C-alpha positions as YAML, in Angstrom:
chain: A
units: angstrom
residues:
- id: 1
  name: MET
  ca: [100.35, 94.10, 125.31]
- id: 2
  name: SER
  ca: [103.64, 95.62, 125.83]
- id: 3
  name: ALA
  ca: [103.33, 100.08, 126.40]
- id: 4
  name: ARG
  ca: [105.36, 100.38, 123.01]
- id: 5
  name: ASP
  ca: [102.33, 98.56, 121.44]
- id: 6
  name: GLN
  ca: [99.26, 100.68, 123.49]
- id: 7
  name: LYS
  ca: [100.80, 103.91, 121.24]
- id: 8
  name: ILE
  ca: [101.17, 104.93, 117.78]
- id: 9
  name: GLY
  ca: [104.84, 103.63, 116.26]
- id: 10
  name: PRO
  ca: [107.60, 106.17, 115.11]
- id: 11
  name: THR
  ca: [107.56, 104.69, 111.72]
- id: 12
  name: ALA
  ca: [103.90, 105.23, 111.51]
- id: 13
  name: HIS
  ca: [104.53, 109.06, 112.17]
- id: 14
  name: TYR
  ca: [107.53, 109.73, 110.55]
- id: 15
  name: THR
  ca: [105.65, 107.64, 107.01]
- id: 16
  name: ALA
  ca: [102.83, 110.10, 107.24]
- id: 17
  name: PHE
  ca: [105.08, 113.09, 107.49]
- id: 18
  name: VAL
  ca: [107.13, 111.39, 104.60]
- id: 19
  name: TRP
  ca: [103.66, 111.22, 102.45]
- id: 20
  name: HIS
  ca: [102.40, 115.20, 103.28]
- id: 21
  name: ARG
  ca: [105.46, 116.32, 102.04]
- id: 22
  name: LEU
  ca: [105.79, 114.61, 98.94]
- id: 23
  name: GLY
  ca: [101.78, 116.23, 97.84]
- id: 24
  name: MET
  ca: [100.21, 112.46, 97.96]
- id: 25
  name: PRO
  ca: [96.36, 113.01, 98.28]
- id: 26
  name: TYR
  ca: [95.02, 113.25, 101.46]
- id: 27
  name: ALA
  ca: [98.36, 112.81, 103.22]
- id: 28
  name: GLU
  ca: [97.53, 116.03, 105.28]
- id: 29
  name: HIS
  ca: [95.10, 114.62, 107.13]
- id: 30
  name: PHE
  ca: [97.31, 112.34, 108.92]
- id: 31
  name: ALA
  ca: [100.51, 114.30, 109.13]
- id: 32
  name: THR
  ca: [101.11, 114.80, 112.94]
- id: 33
  name: ARG
  ca: [103.98, 116.92, 114.24]
- id: 34
  name: ARG
  ca: [105.73, 114.38, 116.08]
- id: 35
  name: GLY
  ca: [106.51, 113.00, 112.07]
- id: 36
  name: ARG
  ca: [107.79, 116.29, 111.27]
- id: 37
  name: VAL
  ca: [110.10, 116.39, 114.06]
- id: 38
  name: LEU
  ca: [111.08, 112.79, 113.61]
- id: 39
  name: PHE
  ca: [111.32, 113.66, 109.81]
- id: 40
  name: TRP
  ca: [113.79, 116.61, 110.16]
- id: 41
  name: SER
  ca: [115.66, 114.89, 113.24]
- id: 42
  name: PHE
  ca: [116.81, 111.87, 111.29]
- id: 43
  name: ARG
  ca: [117.05, 114.53, 108.04]
- id: 44
  name: LEU
  ca: [120.41, 116.44, 110.31]
- id: 45
  name: ALA
  ca: [121.35, 113.33, 112.27]
- id: 46
  name: GLY
  ca: [121.30, 110.32, 109.82]
- id: 47
  name: GLU
  ca: [120.96, 110.95, 106.34]
- id: 48
  name: TRP
  ca: [124.35, 111.58, 105.47]
- id: 49
  name: VAL
  ca: [124.45, 107.94, 104.64]
- id: 50
  name: ALA
  ca: [122.74, 108.72, 101.06]
- id: 51
  name: THR
  ca: [126.06, 110.35, 99.42]
- id: 52
  name: LEU
  ca: [127.87, 106.82, 99.95]
- id: 53
  name: LEU
  ca: [127.01, 106.50, 96.57]
- id: 54
  name: PRO
  ca: [125.95, 108.08, 93.58]
- id: 55
  name: ARG
  ca: [123.05, 106.50, 93.36]
- id: 56
  name: HIS
  ca: [121.71, 105.43, 96.69]
- id: 57
  name: PRO
  ca: [118.03, 106.72, 97.63]
- id: 58
  name: THR
  ca: [117.46, 109.32, 100.83]
- id: 59
  name: MET
  ca: [114.93, 107.57, 103.07]
- id: 60
  name: GLU
  ca: [112.07, 109.88, 101.95]
- id: 61
  name: GLN
  ca: [112.73, 108.83, 98.13]
- id: 62
  name: TYR
  ca: [112.88, 104.66, 99.49]
- id: 63
  name: LEU
  ca: [109.24, 105.41, 100.71]
- id: 64
  name: GLU
  ca: [108.30, 106.76, 97.73]
- id: 65
  name: ILE
  ca: [109.35, 104.61, 95.79]
- id: 66
  name: ARG
  ca: [107.65, 101.70, 97.93]
- id: 67
  name: HIS
  ca: [104.50, 103.58, 97.88]
- id: 68
  name: ARG
  ca: [104.00, 104.56, 94.65]
- id: 69
  name: THR
  ca: [105.08, 100.48, 93.42]
- id: 70
  name: LEU
  ca: [102.44, 99.05, 95.45]
- id: 71
  name: GLU
  ca: [99.97, 101.79, 94.38]
- id: 72
  name: GLN
  ca: [100.34, 100.04, 90.86]
- id: 73
  name: VAL
  ca: [99.97, 96.81, 91.57]
- id: 74
  name: LEU
  ca: [96.47, 97.79, 93.20]
- id: 75
  name: ARG
  ca: [95.86, 99.70, 89.48]
- id: 76
  name: ASP
  ca: [97.36, 97.00, 87.93]
- id: 77
  name: ALA
  ca: [94.52, 94.40, 89.62]
- id: 78
  name: LYS
  ca: [91.65, 96.27, 89.81]
- id: 79
  name: PRO
  ca: [90.76, 95.51, 93.01]
- id: 80
  name: ASP
  ca: [86.89, 95.44, 93.97]
- id: 81
  name: ARG
  ca: [88.46, 94.93, 97.65]
- id: 82
  name: VAL
  ca: [91.32, 95.71, 99.24]
- id: 83
  name: VAL
  ca: [92.52, 94.87, 102.85]
- id: 84
  name: GLU
  ca: [95.97, 96.50, 103.85]
- id: 85
  name: LEU
  ca: [97.57, 95.14, 106.94]
- id: 86
  name: GLY
  ca: [99.53, 96.70, 109.41]
- id: 87
  name: ALA
  ca: [97.86, 100.03, 107.52]
- id: 88
  name: GLY
  ca: [99.35, 102.61, 110.23]
- id: 89
  name: LEU
  ca: [98.88, 106.13, 109.86]
- id: 90
  name: SER
  ca: [98.97, 105.86, 105.29]
- id: 91
  name: ARG
  ca: [96.14, 107.72, 102.97]
- id: 92
  name: ARG
  ca: [96.04, 105.25, 100.43]
- id: 93
  name: GLY
  ca: [92.89, 103.80, 101.94]
- id: 94
  name: LEU
  ca: [90.94, 106.86, 101.83]
- id: 95
  name: THR
  ca: [92.52, 107.38, 98.32]
- id: 96
  name: TRP
  ca: [91.20, 104.35, 97.05]
- id: 97
  name: ALA
  ca: [87.79, 104.72, 98.80]
- id: 98
  name: ALA
  ca: [87.16, 108.11, 98.35]
- id: 99
  name: ASP
  ca: [88.54, 108.33, 94.44]
- id: 100
  name: HIS
  ca: [88.13, 104.60, 93.13]
- id: 101
  name: GLY
  ca: [84.94, 103.57, 94.77]
- id: 102
  name: VAL
  ca: [86.32, 100.73, 96.49]
- id: 103
  name: ASP
  ca: [85.89, 98.81, 99.74]
- id: 104
  name: TYR
  ca: [88.81, 99.25, 101.41]
- id: 105
  name: THR
  ca: [89.84, 98.21, 104.82]
- id: 106
  name: GLU
  ca: [92.62, 98.83, 107.14]
- id: 107
  name: LEU
  ca: [94.01, 96.28, 109.94]
- id: 108
  name: ASP
  ca: [96.72, 97.24, 112.45]
- id: 109
  name: LEU
  ca: [96.36, 96.82, 116.21]
- id: 110
  name: PRO
  ca: [93.20, 97.59, 118.18]
- id: 111
  name: HIS
  ca: [94.83, 100.80, 119.90]
- id: 112
  name: MET
  ca: [96.39, 101.76, 115.80]
- id: 113
  name: ALA
  ca: [93.13, 101.36, 114.37]
- id: 114
  name: GLU
  ca: [91.83, 103.23, 117.04]
- id: 115
  name: ALA
  ca: [93.99, 106.22, 116.71]
- id: 116
  name: LYS
  ca: [93.54, 106.26, 112.60]
- id: 117
  name: ARG
  ca: [89.40, 106.16, 113.58]
- id: 118
  name: ASN
  ca: [89.96, 109.13, 115.39]
- id: 119
  name: ALA
  ca: [92.59, 111.04, 113.22]
- id: 120
  name: ILE
  ca: [89.82, 110.39, 110.29]
- id: 121
  name: GLU
  ca: [86.65, 111.88, 112.75]
- id: 122
  name: ALA
  ca: [88.66, 114.62, 113.79]
- id: 123
  name: ARG
  ca: [90.51, 115.99, 110.36]
- id: 124
  name: LEU
  ca: [88.66, 114.26, 107.43]
- id: 125
  name: PRO
  ca: [86.12, 117.29, 106.10]
- id: 126
  name: GLU
  ca: [82.27, 115.63, 106.22]
- id: 127
  name: ARG
  ca: [81.78, 115.80, 102.44]
- id: 128
  name: ILE
  ca: [85.13, 113.62, 102.13]
- id: 129
  name: ARG
  ca: [83.21, 111.33, 105.30]
- id: 130
  name: ARG
  ca: [80.07, 111.31, 103.71]
- id: 131
  name: ARG
  ca: [82.10, 109.84, 100.12]
- id: 132
  name: VAL
  ca: [84.08, 107.03, 102.17]
- id: 133
  name: GLN
  ca: [81.24, 105.64, 104.19]
- id: 134
  name: GLY
  ca: [80.30, 102.26, 104.06]
- id: 135
  name: ARG
  ca: [83.41, 101.66, 102.08]
- id: 136
  name: LEU
  ca: [86.11, 102.76, 104.63]
- id: 137
  name: ARG
  ca: [87.16, 101.33, 108.07]
- id: 138
  name: GLN
  ca: [89.31, 100.55, 110.39]
- id: 139
  name: ILE
  ca: [89.64, 97.19, 112.45]
- id: 140
  name: GLY
  ca: [91.86, 95.94, 115.13]
- id: 141
  name: LEU
  ca: [93.45, 92.53, 114.41]
- id: 142
  name: ASP
  ca: [96.63, 90.96, 115.13]
- id: 143
  name: VAL
  ca: [98.28, 89.57, 111.98]
- id: 144
  name: LEU
  ca: [100.10, 87.16, 113.98]
- id: 145
  name: ALA
  ca: [96.93, 85.60, 116.01]
- id: 146
  name: GLU
  ca: [95.98, 81.50, 115.59]
- id: 147
  name: ASP
  ca: [92.73, 82.89, 113.72]
- id: 148
  name: PHE
  ca: [93.74, 85.60, 111.40]
- id: 149
  name: SER
  ca: [93.14, 83.73, 108.09]
- id: 150
  name: SER
  ca: [89.52, 82.91, 108.82]
- id: 151
  name: GLU
  ca: [89.02, 86.75, 109.90]
- id: 152
  name: LEU
  ca: [90.53, 87.86, 106.81]
- id: 153
  name: SER
  ca: [88.65, 85.67, 104.38]
- id: 154
  name: ALA
  ca: [85.49, 86.88, 106.33]
- id: 155
  name: LEU
  ca: [86.92, 90.42, 105.35]
- id: 156
  name: LEU
  ca: [87.18, 89.06, 101.84]
- id: 157
  name: GLN
  ca: [84.13, 86.82, 100.68]
- id: 158
  name: GLY
  ca: [82.80, 87.78, 98.19]
- id: 159
  name: ALA
  ca: [85.12, 90.00, 96.27]
- id: 160
  name: ARG
  ca: [86.02, 89.05, 92.72]
- id: 161
  name: ARG
  ca: [89.45, 90.84, 92.57]
- id: 162
  name: PRO
  ca: [90.51, 90.90, 96.29]
- id: 163
  name: VAL
  ca: [94.30, 92.32, 96.92]
- id: 164
  name: VAL
  ca: [95.98, 92.11, 100.56]
- id: 165
  name: LEU
  ca: [98.68, 94.81, 101.50]
- id: 166
  name: ALA
  ca: [101.30, 94.65, 103.62]
- id: 167
  name: GLU
  ca: [103.89, 97.93, 103.20]
- id: 168
  name: GLY
  ca: [106.62, 98.13, 105.85]
- id: 169
  name: LEU
  ca: [105.51, 95.32, 107.96]
- id: 170
  name: LEU
  ca: [107.17, 92.18, 107.48]
- id: 171
  name: GLY
  ca: [110.51, 93.41, 107.67]
- id: 172
  name: TYR
  ca: [110.19, 94.16, 111.73]
- id: 173
  name: PHE
  ca: [109.11, 90.11, 112.30]
- id: 174
  name: PRO
  ca: [111.79, 87.25, 112.58]
- id: 175
  name: MET
  ca: [111.32, 84.92, 109.67]
- id: 176
  name: HIS
  ca: [109.26, 82.45, 111.17]
- id: 177
  name: GLU
  ca: [106.74, 85.10, 112.36]
- id: 178
  name: ARG
  ca: [106.77, 86.27, 108.74]
- id: 179
  name: ARG
  ca: [105.99, 82.67, 107.38]
- id: 180
  name: VAL
  ca: [102.99, 82.91, 110.21]
- id: 181
  name: VAL
  ca: [101.76, 85.80, 107.97]
- id: 182
  name: VAL
  ca: [102.17, 85.00, 104.66]
- id: 183
  name: SER
  ca: [100.72, 81.51, 105.62]
- id: 184
  name: HIS
  ca: [97.55, 83.40, 106.88]
- id: 185
  name: VAL
  ca: [96.77, 85.80, 103.73]
- id: 186
  name: CYS
  ca: [97.57, 82.83, 101.56]
- id: 187
  name: ARG
  ca: [95.01, 80.56, 103.02]
- id: 188
  name: ALA
  ca: [92.56, 83.43, 103.23]
- id: 189
  name: LEU
  ca: [92.71, 84.27, 99.30]
- id: 190
  name: SER
  ca: [92.52, 80.28, 98.59]
- id: 191
  name: ALA
  ca: [89.33, 80.37, 100.46]
- id: 192
  name: VAL
  ca: [87.65, 83.11, 98.44]
- id: 193
  name: GLY
  ca: [88.45, 81.75, 95.23]
- id: 194
  name: GLY
  ca: [92.04, 83.73, 94.59]
- id: 195
  name: GLY
  ca: [93.69, 87.11, 94.55]
- id: 196
  name: THR
  ca: [96.50, 89.28, 94.88]
- id: 197
  name: PHE
  ca: [98.90, 89.96, 97.72]
- id: 198
  name: ALA
  ca: [101.55, 92.07, 97.86]
- id: 199
  name: CYS
  ca: [104.41, 93.38, 100.08]
- id: 200
  name: ASP
  ca: [107.94, 94.75, 100.24]
- id: 201
  name: LEU
  ca: [111.04, 92.14, 101.28]
- id: 202
  name: ARG
  ca: [114.68, 92.73, 100.89]
- id: 203
  name: ALA
  ca: [117.42, 90.34, 99.45]
- id: 204
  name: ARG
  ca: [120.88, 90.80, 99.81]
- id: 205
  name: GLU
  ca: [121.16, 90.22, 95.88]
- id: 206
  name: GLY
  ca: [122.32, 92.95, 93.71]
- id: 207
  name: GLY
  ca: [125.67, 94.61, 94.42]
- id: 208
  name: THR
  ca: [127.07, 96.51, 96.31]
- id: 209
  name: ALA
  ca: [124.98, 99.26, 96.06]
- id: 210
  name: VAL
  ca: [122.09, 97.52, 96.45]
- id: 211
  name: ALA
  ca: [123.79, 95.97, 99.84]
- id: 212
  name: VAL
  ca: [125.26, 99.66, 100.91]
- id: 213
  name: GLY
  ca: [121.53, 100.80, 100.47]
- id: 214
  name: ALA
  ca: [119.81, 97.94, 103.14]
- id: 215
  name: THR
  ca: [122.32, 98.42, 105.47]
- id: 216
  name: ALA
  ca: [121.41, 102.39, 105.42]
- id: 217
  name: LEU
  ca: [118.33, 101.63, 105.39]
- id: 218
  name: ARG
  ca: [117.97, 99.38, 108.77]
- id: 219
  name: GLY
  ca: [120.30, 101.68, 110.37]
- id: 220
  name: ALA
  ca: [118.06, 104.15, 109.58]
- id: 221
  name: VAL
  ca: [114.75, 102.62, 110.87]
- id: 222
  name: TRP
  ca: [116.75, 101.72, 113.70]
- id: 223
  name: LEU
  ca: [117.30, 105.29, 114.50]
- id: 224
  name: VAL
  ca: [113.96, 106.41, 113.82]
- id: 225
  name: THR
  ca: [112.31, 103.61, 116.24]
- id: 226
  name: ARG
  ca: [115.04, 103.91, 118.25]
- id: 227
  name: GLY
  ca: [116.47, 100.43, 118.72]
- id: 228
  name: ARG
  ca: [113.21, 98.52, 116.90]
- id: 229
  name: GLY
  ca: [115.54, 98.06, 113.95]
- id: 230
  name: LEU
  ca: [114.33, 95.68, 110.85]
- id: 231
  name: ARG
  ca: [114.84, 92.25, 110.90]
- id: 232
  name: PRO
  ca: [117.94, 90.04, 108.80]
- id: 233
  name: ASP
  ca: [117.22, 90.17, 105.05]
- id: 234
  name: PHE
  ca: [117.31, 87.11, 102.65]
- id: 235
  name: ALA
  ca: [119.57, 85.70, 100.25]
- id: 236
  name: THR
  ca: [118.92, 86.24, 97.21]
- id: 237
  name: HIS
  ca: [115.26, 86.63, 95.40]
- id: 238
  name: ASP
  ca: [115.18, 82.81, 94.25]
- id: 239
  name: GLU
  ca: [114.87, 82.42, 98.50]
- id: 240
  name: ILE
  ca: [112.33, 84.52, 98.33]
- id: 241
  name: ARG
  ca: [110.37, 82.81, 95.78]
- id: 242
  name: GLU
  ca: [110.47, 79.48, 97.45]
- id: 243
  name: PHE
  ca: [109.41, 81.01, 100.74]
- id: 244
  name: PHE
  ca: [106.00, 82.14, 98.83]
- id: 245
  name: ALA
  ca: [105.99, 78.65, 97.39]
- id: 246
  name: ASP
  ca: [106.25, 77.17, 100.75]
- id: 247
  name: ALA
  ca: [103.07, 79.00, 102.14]
- id: 248
  name: GLY
  ca: [101.45, 77.97, 99.17]
- id: 249
  name: PHE
  ca: [101.10, 80.65, 96.76]
- id: 250
  name: ASP
  ca: [101.28, 79.90, 92.62]
- id: 251
  name: SER
  ca: [103.61, 82.30, 91.70]
- id: 252
  name: ALA
  ca: [105.68, 85.42, 93.13]
- id: 253
  name: GLU
  ca: [108.13, 88.13, 92.02]
- id: 254
  name: PRO
  ca: [108.83, 91.36, 92.10]
- id: 255
  name: MET
  ca: [107.72, 94.18, 90.66]
- id: 256
  name: PRO
  ca: [109.73, 95.85, 87.92]
- id: 257
  name: TYR
  ca: [112.01, 98.71, 88.75]
- id: 258
  name: ASP
  ca: [114.06, 100.90, 86.54]
- id: 259
  name: GLY
  ca: [114.65, 104.15, 88.62]
- id: 260
  name: ALA
  ca: [117.34, 106.64, 89.09]
- id: 261
  name: VAL
  ca: [118.29, 105.19, 92.11]
- id: 262
  name: HIS
  ca: [118.89, 101.59, 93.65]
- id: 263
  name: ALA
  ca: [116.01, 100.52, 95.50]
- id: 264
  name: PRO
  ca: [116.86, 98.03, 98.24]
- id: 265
  name: VAL
  ca: [113.65, 96.87, 99.03]
- id: 266
  name: ARG
  ca: [111.69, 95.70, 96.49]
- id: 267
  name: ILE
  ca: [108.11, 94.98, 96.21]
- id: 268
  name: TRP
  ca: [106.89, 92.00, 95.58]
- id: 269
  name: ARG
  ca: [103.50, 90.67, 93.96]
- id: 270
  name: CYS
  ca: [102.12, 87.12, 94.50]
- id: 271
  name: GLU
  ca: [98.70, 85.60, 93.23]
- id: 272
  name: VAL
  ca: [96.82, 82.78, 94.74]
- id: 273
  name: ARG
  ca: [94.98, 81.51, 91.14]
- id: 274
  name: GLY
  ca: [91.36, 79.98, 91.51]
- id: 275
  name: ALA
  ca: [90.35, 76.80, 90.97]
...
């Protein structure tokens, strides 16, 4: 494991601070000083790109669209169990475990899972820790490991309406590694009788505004992560559908979106139907 992989990534700090700025439930427990510095550094240094087109979102608006659309997937699916891949410092697991009584597992690399546990132990009031006891846990796993599908299916075993989420994760992987991850997820959902997978992916179709938005997004992530940018986009939505079909999913469609700003990334809801 590289030195970079042994510490909390800058995007985890950045997004946690955005959730806090937006006033999302429990986000204050994961906001950090580094996240604040990254947010304002980027706001001063790079967000002039948001003025290139009238409906181009700021990074904060884009992250809010992505996060809230994934929340809508959960509301629609009414899950009894959720596993989130690359959960970082997200407040979502705590919210769904504490306020909805859902069994929620946050997966990340071991050092990140430990950092999240430490944050919960250090910052979360005892009354909230009691509410999520036995419902929220952090587990260190590598989504690219050969046995990941069996590990994931064990975590989903017994669920009637399982959902697997990946927010801001697949875009960092080259295409062949994306295929590995989604194939793992499909096999795990198939092993437990079906379920839902939701993630964010980019396609170049959608007109000039979306193309400029996607380019700006890649540049923003490059700046925030100091050079560890997003990988190339898919060409079309049909190409993304084919990508999920090749992995074994029965259906894959982007979530509806008709917001006031153009979204350079869409949330895809993918289904594995039980026998």
